[in-house]
DSSP file (Angstrom, degrees, kcal/mol; ACC not computed):
  #  RESIDUE AA STRUCTURE BP1 BP2  ACC     N-H-->O    O-->H-N    N-H-->O    O-->H-N    TCO  KAPPA ALPHA  PHI   PSI    X-CA   Y-CA   Z-CA
    1    1 A M              0   0    0      0, 0.0     2,-0.3     0, 0.0     0, 0.0   0.000 360.0 360.0 360.0 140.5   11.7  -38.5   13.6
    2    2 A E        -     0   0    0      1,-0.0     2,-0.3     0, 0.0     0, 0.0  -0.583 360.0-146.8 -80.5 134.4    8.1  -37.5   14.2
    3    3 A T        -     0   0    0     -2,-0.3     2,-0.3     2,-0.0    -1,-0.0  -0.768  14.8-167.2 -99.5 148.2    6.2  -36.2   11.2
    4    4 A N        -     0   0    0     -2,-0.3     8,-0.0     2,-0.1     0, 0.0  -0.874  25.9-135.5-131.0 166.0    3.5  -33.6   11.6
    5    5 A N        +     0   0    0     -2,-0.3     2,-0.1     7,-0.0    -2,-0.0  -0.047  50.7 143.2-110.8  29.4    0.8  -32.2    9.4
    6    6 A Y        -     0   0    0      1,-0.1    -2,-0.1     3,-0.0     3,-0.1  -0.465  39.0-156.4 -71.0 141.8    1.3  -28.5   10.1
    7    7 A T  S    S+     0   0    0     -2,-0.1     2,-0.3     1,-0.1    -1,-0.1   0.715  71.2   8.7 -91.6 -22.7    0.8  -26.3    7.1
    8    8 A S  S  > S-     0   0    0      1,-0.1     4,-1.4     0, 0.0    -1,-0.1  -0.936  77.4-101.4-149.3 171.5    2.9  -23.4    8.2
    9    9 A W  H  > S+     0   0    0     -2,-0.3     4,-1.4     1,-0.2     5,-0.2   0.889 120.6  54.7 -61.9 -40.3    5.4  -22.3   10.8
   10   10 A A  H  > S+     0   0    0      1,-0.2     4,-2.2     2,-0.2    -1,-0.2   0.882 105.5  52.3 -63.2 -38.7    2.7  -20.4   12.7
   11   11 A D  H  4 S+     0   0    0      1,-0.2    -1,-0.2     2,-0.2    -2,-0.2   0.833 104.6  57.4 -66.1 -31.3    0.5  -23.5   12.9
   12   12 A Q  H  < S+     0   0    0     -4,-1.4    -1,-0.2     1,-0.2    -2,-0.2   0.882 117.9  31.0 -66.1 -37.7    3.3  -25.4   14.4
   13   13 A W  H  < S+     0   0    0     -4,-1.4     2,-0.5     1,-0.2    -2,-0.2   0.650 124.5  43.8 -98.3 -17.5    3.7  -23.0   17.3
   14   14 A D     <  +     0   0    0     -4,-2.2    -1,-0.2    -5,-0.2    -2,-0.0  -0.845  56.5 168.1-130.5  95.4    0.1  -21.8   17.6
   15   15 A D        +     0   0    0     -2,-0.5    -1,-0.1    -3,-0.2     3,-0.1   0.340  45.6 107.1 -92.3   9.2   -2.3  -24.8   17.4
   16   16 A G  S    S-     0   0    0      1,-0.2    -2,-0.1     0, 0.0     2,-0.0  -0.278  82.7 -79.3 -77.7 170.2   -5.3  -22.7   18.7
   17   17 A P        -     0   0    0      0, 0.0    -1,-0.2     0, 0.0    -2,-0.0  -0.344  51.3 -99.3 -69.6 152.2   -8.2  -21.6   16.4
   18   18 A D     >  -     0   0    0      1,-0.1     4,-1.7    -3,-0.1     3,-0.2  -0.486  26.6-128.5 -69.3 139.5   -7.7  -18.6   14.2
   19   19 A P  H  > S+     0   0    0      0, 0.0     4,-1.8     0, 0.0    -1,-0.1   0.847 108.1  52.5 -59.7 -34.8   -9.3  -15.4   15.7
   20   20 A V  H  4 S+     0   0    0      1,-0.2     9,-0.0     2,-0.2    -2,-0.0   0.897 108.4  49.9 -69.4 -38.7  -11.2  -14.7   12.5
   21   21 A A  H  4 S+     0   0    0      1,-0.2    -1,-0.2    -3,-0.2     3,-0.1   0.826 109.5  52.4 -69.1 -31.1  -12.7  -18.2   12.4
   22   22 A V  H  < S+     0   0    0     -4,-1.7     2,-1.7     1,-0.2    -2,-0.2   0.923  98.7  65.4 -71.7 -44.6  -13.9  -17.9   16.0
   23   23 A G     <  +     0   0    0     -4,-1.8    -1,-0.2     1,-0.2     6,-0.1  -0.575  57.0 157.7 -81.3  83.3  -15.7  -14.6   15.6
   24   24 A S        +     0   0    0     -2,-1.7     2,-0.5    -3,-0.1    -1,-0.2   0.306  25.6 127.9 -92.2  10.7  -18.5  -15.7   13.2
   25   25 A N     >  -     0   0    0      1,-0.2     4,-2.2     2,-0.1     5,-0.2  -0.558  49.2-155.7 -69.0 115.9  -20.7  -12.8   14.2
   26   26 A S  H  > S+     0   0    0     -2,-0.5     4,-2.5     1,-0.2     5,-0.2   0.848  89.6  54.2 -67.7 -34.6  -21.7  -11.3   10.8
   27   27 A K  H  > S+     0   0    0      2,-0.2     4,-1.9     1,-0.2    -1,-0.2   0.912 110.4  47.4 -64.6 -40.6  -22.4   -7.8   12.3
   28   28 A K  H  > S+     0   0    0      1,-0.2     4,-1.8     2,-0.2    -2,-0.2   0.930 114.2  45.5 -66.0 -45.3  -19.0   -7.7   13.9
   29   29 A S  H  X S+     0   0    0     -4,-2.2     4,-2.4     1,-0.2    -2,-0.2   0.863 110.5  54.3 -68.9 -34.3  -17.2   -8.8   10.7
   30   30 A D  H  X S+     0   0    0     -4,-2.5     4,-2.3     2,-0.2    -1,-0.2   0.892 106.7  52.3 -63.6 -38.7  -19.3   -6.4    8.6
   31   31 A K  H  X S+     0   0    0     -4,-1.9     4,-2.2     2,-0.2    -2,-0.2   0.916 112.0  44.9 -62.6 -43.8  -18.2   -3.5   10.8
   32   32 A Y  H  X S+     0   0    0     -4,-1.8     4,-2.6     2,-0.2    -2,-0.2   0.877 111.3  52.9 -69.8 -37.1  -14.5   -4.5   10.4
   33   33 A K  H  X S+     0   0    0     -4,-2.4     4,-2.5     2,-0.2    -1,-0.2   0.899 109.6  49.6 -63.3 -39.6  -14.9   -4.9    6.7
   34   34 A Q  H  X S+     0   0    0     -4,-2.3     4,-2.4     2,-0.2    -2,-0.2   0.933 112.2  46.8 -65.2 -45.3  -16.4   -1.5    6.4
   35   35 A K  H  X S+     0   0    0     -4,-2.2     4,-2.4     1,-0.2    -2,-0.2   0.899 112.6  50.3 -63.0 -39.8  -13.6    0.1    8.5
   36   36 A L  H  X S+     0   0    0     -4,-2.6     4,-2.5     2,-0.2    -1,-0.2   0.916 110.3  49.9 -64.0 -42.6  -11.0   -1.8    6.4
   37   37 A G  H  X S+     0   0    0     -4,-2.5     4,-2.1     2,-0.2    -2,-0.2   0.902 111.0  49.0 -61.9 -41.8  -12.7   -0.5    3.2
   38   38 A E  H  X S+     0   0    0     -4,-2.4     4,-2.2     2,-0.2    -2,-0.2   0.909 111.5  50.0 -64.0 -41.5  -12.7    3.1    4.5
   39   39 A G  H  X S+     0   0    0     -4,-2.4     4,-2.4     1,-0.2    -2,-0.2   0.903 110.7  48.7 -64.0 -41.5   -9.0    2.8    5.4
   40   40 A L  H  X S+     0   0    0     -4,-2.5     4,-2.5     2,-0.2    -1,-0.2   0.871 109.3  53.6 -67.2 -35.4   -8.1    1.4    2.0
   41   41 A G  H  X S+     0   0    0     -4,-2.1     4,-2.1     2,-0.2    -2,-0.2   0.916 110.3  46.8 -63.3 -42.4  -10.1    4.2    0.4
   42   42 A K  H  X S+     0   0    0     -4,-2.2     4,-2.4     2,-0.2    -2,-0.2   0.910 112.1  50.5 -65.0 -42.1   -8.1    6.8    2.4
   43   43 A T  H  X S+     0   0    0     -4,-2.4     4,-2.6     1,-0.2    -2,-0.2   0.908 109.9  50.3 -62.0 -42.1   -4.8    5.0    1.5
   44   44 A K  H  X S+     0   0    0     -4,-2.5     4,-2.4     2,-0.2    -1,-0.2   0.902 110.5  49.7 -63.3 -41.3   -5.7    5.0   -2.2
   45   45 A A  H  X S+     0   0    0     -4,-2.1     4,-2.3     2,-0.2    -2,-0.2   0.916 112.3  47.0 -64.7 -43.2   -6.5    8.8   -2.0
   46   46 A V  H  X S+     0   0    0     -4,-2.4     4,-2.4     2,-0.2    -2,-0.2   0.915 113.2  48.6 -65.3 -42.8   -3.2    9.6   -0.3
   47   47 A A  H  X S+     0   0    0     -4,-2.6     4,-2.3     2,-0.2    -2,-0.2   0.900 110.8  51.1 -64.3 -39.8   -1.2    7.5   -2.8
   48   48 A S  H  X S+     0   0    0     -4,-2.4     4,-2.2     2,-0.2    -2,-0.2   0.917 110.8  48.1 -63.6 -43.4   -3.0    9.1   -5.7
   49   49 A T  H  X S+     0   0    0     -4,-2.3     4,-2.4     1,-0.2    -2,-0.2   0.905 111.1  51.4 -63.0 -42.0   -2.2   12.5   -4.4
   50   50 A G  H  X S+     0   0    0     -4,-2.4     4,-2.3     1,-0.2    -2,-0.2   0.895 109.5  49.5 -62.9 -40.5    1.4   11.6   -3.8
   51   51 A V  H  X S+     0   0    0     -4,-2.3     4,-2.7     2,-0.2    -1,-0.2   0.899 110.2  50.8 -66.0 -40.3    1.7   10.2   -7.4
   52   52 A K  H  X S+     0   0    0     -4,-2.2     4,-2.7     2,-0.2     5,-0.2   0.923 111.5  47.7 -62.8 -43.5    0.2   13.4   -8.8
   53   53 A K  H  X S+     0   0    0     -4,-2.4     4,-2.6     2,-0.2    -2,-0.2   0.902 112.6  49.3 -63.9 -40.7    2.7   15.5   -6.8
   54   54 A L  H  X S+     0   0    0     -4,-2.3     4,-2.5     2,-0.2    -2,-0.2   0.927 112.5  47.3 -63.5 -45.3    5.6   13.4   -7.9
   55   55 A R  H  X S+     0   0    0     -4,-2.7     4,-2.2     2,-0.2    -2,-0.2   0.927 114.4  46.3 -63.1 -45.5    4.6   13.6  -11.6
   56   56 A D  H  X S+     0   0    0     -4,-2.7     4,-2.4     2,-0.2    -2,-0.2   0.904 113.2  49.6 -64.4 -41.3    4.1   17.4  -11.4
   57   57 A G  H  X S+     0   0    0     -4,-2.6     4,-2.5    -5,-0.2    -2,-0.2   0.897 110.9  49.3 -64.8 -40.5    7.4   17.8   -9.6
   58   58 A A  H  X S+     0   0    0     -4,-2.5     4,-2.6     2,-0.2     5,-0.2   0.897 110.7  50.9 -65.5 -39.3    9.2   15.7  -12.1
   59   59 A S  H  X S+     0   0    0     -4,-2.2     4,-2.2     2,-0.2    -2,-0.2   0.925 112.1  45.9 -63.5 -45.1    7.7   17.7  -15.0
   60   60 A V  H  X S+     0   0    0     -4,-2.4     4,-2.4     2,-0.2    -2,-0.2   0.910 113.2  50.8 -64.2 -42.1    8.7   21.0  -13.4
   61   61 A G  H  X S+     0   0    0     -4,-2.5     4,-2.3     2,-0.2    -2,-0.2   0.911 111.0  47.1 -63.4 -43.4   12.2   19.7  -12.7
   62   62 A L  H  X S+     0   0    0     -4,-2.6     4,-2.6     2,-0.2    -1,-0.2   0.889 111.4  51.5 -66.6 -38.2   12.7   18.4  -16.3
   63   63 A H  H  X S+     0   0    0     -4,-2.2     4,-2.5    -5,-0.2    -2,-0.2   0.914 109.7  50.2 -62.7 -42.1   11.4   21.7  -17.7
   64   64 A W  H  X S+     0   0    0     -4,-2.4     4,-2.6     2,-0.2    -2,-0.2   0.922 111.7  47.7 -62.1 -44.8   13.9   23.6  -15.5
   65   65 A I  H  X S+     0   0    0     -4,-2.3     4,-2.6     1,-0.2     5,-0.2   0.917 111.5  50.6 -62.7 -43.3   16.7   21.4  -16.7
   66   66 A K  H  X S+     0   0    0     -4,-2.6     4,-2.4     2,-0.2    -2,-0.2   0.909 111.6  48.0 -61.2 -42.8   15.7   21.9  -20.3
   67   67 A T  H  X S+     0   0    0     -4,-2.5     4,-2.1     2,-0.2    -2,-0.2   0.928 113.0  47.6 -64.1 -46.2   15.6   25.7  -19.9
   68   68 A K  H  X S+     0   0    0     -4,-2.6     4,-1.9     1,-0.2    -2,-0.2   0.901 113.4  48.5 -62.4 -41.2   19.0   25.8  -18.2
   69   69 A Y  H  X S+     0   0    0     -4,-2.6     4,-1.7     1,-0.2    -1,-0.2   0.913 111.2  49.1 -66.8 -42.3   20.5   23.6  -20.9
   70   70 A S  H  X S+     0   0    0     -4,-2.4     4,-0.9    -5,-0.2    -1,-0.2   0.875 111.5  49.7 -67.4 -34.6   19.1   25.6  -23.7
   71   71 A K  H  < S+     0   0    0     -4,-2.1     3,-0.3     1,-0.2    -1,-0.2   0.872 111.1  50.1 -67.4 -36.9   20.3   28.9  -22.2
   72   72 A A  H  < S+     0   0    0     -4,-1.9    -2,-0.2     1,-0.2    -1,-0.2   0.802 114.3  43.3 -73.1 -28.0   23.8   27.4  -21.7
   73   73 A T  H  < S+     0   0    0     -4,-1.7    -1,-0.2    -5,-0.1    -2,-0.2   0.523  87.0 109.3 -98.2  -5.8   24.0   26.2  -25.3
   74   74 A E     <  -     0   0    0     -4,-0.9     2,-0.5    -3,-0.3    -3,-0.0  -0.480  51.8-160.5 -70.0 138.9   22.6   29.3  -27.0
   75   75 A K              0   0    0     -2,-0.2    -2,-0.1     1,-0.1    -3,-0.0  -0.986 360.0 360.0-122.7 130.1   25.2   31.3  -28.9
   76   76 A H              0   0    0     -2,-0.5    -1,-0.1     0, 0.0    -2,-0.0   0.422 360.0 360.0 -94.1 360.0   24.5   34.9  -29.9
């Protein structure tokens, strides 16, 4: 059986150079890094907003349950 020195499945089927390694133009890579950074910043902001909404909703829901339970167990 033939042995090979491939490091991954992708290397076994695609023996060409990696696209990132080929494009060594620093201006081009800086532009993509900036866009990636902006995208990650937007993602972080959306995730933060979602977590705040989830936390606030859970707080309101638990307060509602507590109020309903206390009303149901009060005896006059």
